[in-house]
N, C-alpha and C positions, 0 to 999 in steps of 0.2 A: 524629373522625378516621376516614378510610376506608382500608382496607387491601386491596390486591389481591394475592391469593395463591391461584390455582386449585389444587385438589387433584389428585393423580394419578388418571387415568382420567376426569376431567371433560372434557366436550366444550365448546369455546368457539368463537366466531366471531371471526375476525381478518381483516385485509387484508394482501395480499402487498405487502411494501415493496420487496424486491429478490431476485434469484436469482443464484447463481453455481455453479461446478462442485461446491462442497461442500454445497449445499442451498439452502433458502429462508429468508429473514428475514421475519418478520411483525410487524404492529403492531396494537394495539387502540386507537390514538389517543393515549392518555396513557402508553403503555408500549410500547417498541420492541425489547426484547431477547428476542424469542420466535423460536426456530429450529426448522426441520424439516430434520434431516440426511438425507443420501442413503438411509441404511438405513431410514428411516421414510417414504419415498415409495412410492406404489403400484408394483407390478411389472407389466409392464416399463416402466421410466422411463429417459429420457435427457435430457441437457442440450443444447439447441440454442444454440450460441454466437452464431449470427447473430441469433436472436430474443432472446437473453439470458433464456431461460426454459426451464424443464423441461417435458416433455410426457409424457403417459401414452398408451400404445398398447394399449387393451383387446383381449383375445383374440389377441394376437400370440404367435407361437411363437419370436420373435427372442430371443436370449440375450445378445447383446453390444450395446453402445452404437453400434458401427459399423453393425450390421444395423438397429437402430432408426432411425438417422439416414438410412438409405437408403429408408425408408418414405415413401409419398406424404403430402404436407402435409395433404391433406383428411382422412386417417385419424387424425391426431394430435389429442390433447386437451391443449391448452396450459394451463399454470398461469401466467398473466400478472401482471405488476405491476398492482396496483390491484384484483385479483379479491378478492371476499369468499370466504373459505374456512372450512370447518368442520374443526377439528382436535381430536385427543384429547391431553391433557396426559400425557406419559410421566414427566417428572421436572422438578424445579426445583433450583436450586443458588444458594447464597449465597457470595459471595467477600468477604473482609475484607482488602483490600490496603493498609490504612493503614500507612504506613512508620514511624510513631512519631516521636519527636523527633529532630531532626538530630544526628548525632554531631559532636563538636568538630572532628575532623580533616577532615570532609566539608564544612564550611562551612554557610552558610544555604541556599544554592541547591541544590536536588535536581532532577534531571531525572526525570520520570515517563514511562517508556516502556512500551509494550505493556500499558496498563492494561486490565483486564477490567471488564466491567460488574459492579456489586455484586450484581445478581440476574438470573439467566437462566432461561428456561423452555424445555424441549425438548419438542416435540410430534410427533405422527404423523399422516400422511394415508393410511396403508397398510391401511385397512379400508373395507368397503362403507359408503357414506353420508358418507364424509369427503372432503375436497378442495373445489374450487370449488363453491359452492352451485348454480351454473348447470348443473353436470353432473347434478344429482339433482332438478331442479325437477319433472319429470314422471315420474320413475322409480317404479314400483310404485303409481301412483295409479289406482284403479279407480273408475269412476262407478257409483253405485248408483241404480237406477231405482225410484221408489216406485210401488206399484201395488196 
């Protein structure tokens, strides 16, 4: 049996599944309930509703999402669906939402609304070296000449 449970502070690679105003959802292929909420995105970050993606504007002095959205498109570093990202695990949470046996007065049919996933992982991209791997491919790489 194989168990997937990354420990807090572990760095993992995942793929961006979707983005919305609340954050980013990630997948590792066999598990899709990995989330990066807004508070764990690099600063300054904003959500571009036209692109349906968050973007980072490194070195910007902008403090509001409105100011960031007025920035030139060429300066934005997008976190697009399908990007491979490096994230740090902040926490994980188990939810046991089993309703138990049906009550006699409720009958056999029960409607299950707003079910949460049984296991979720919350991650961060708010540190140097985290985020899309394409951002960091040549960062800090120095060539050493032999001689």
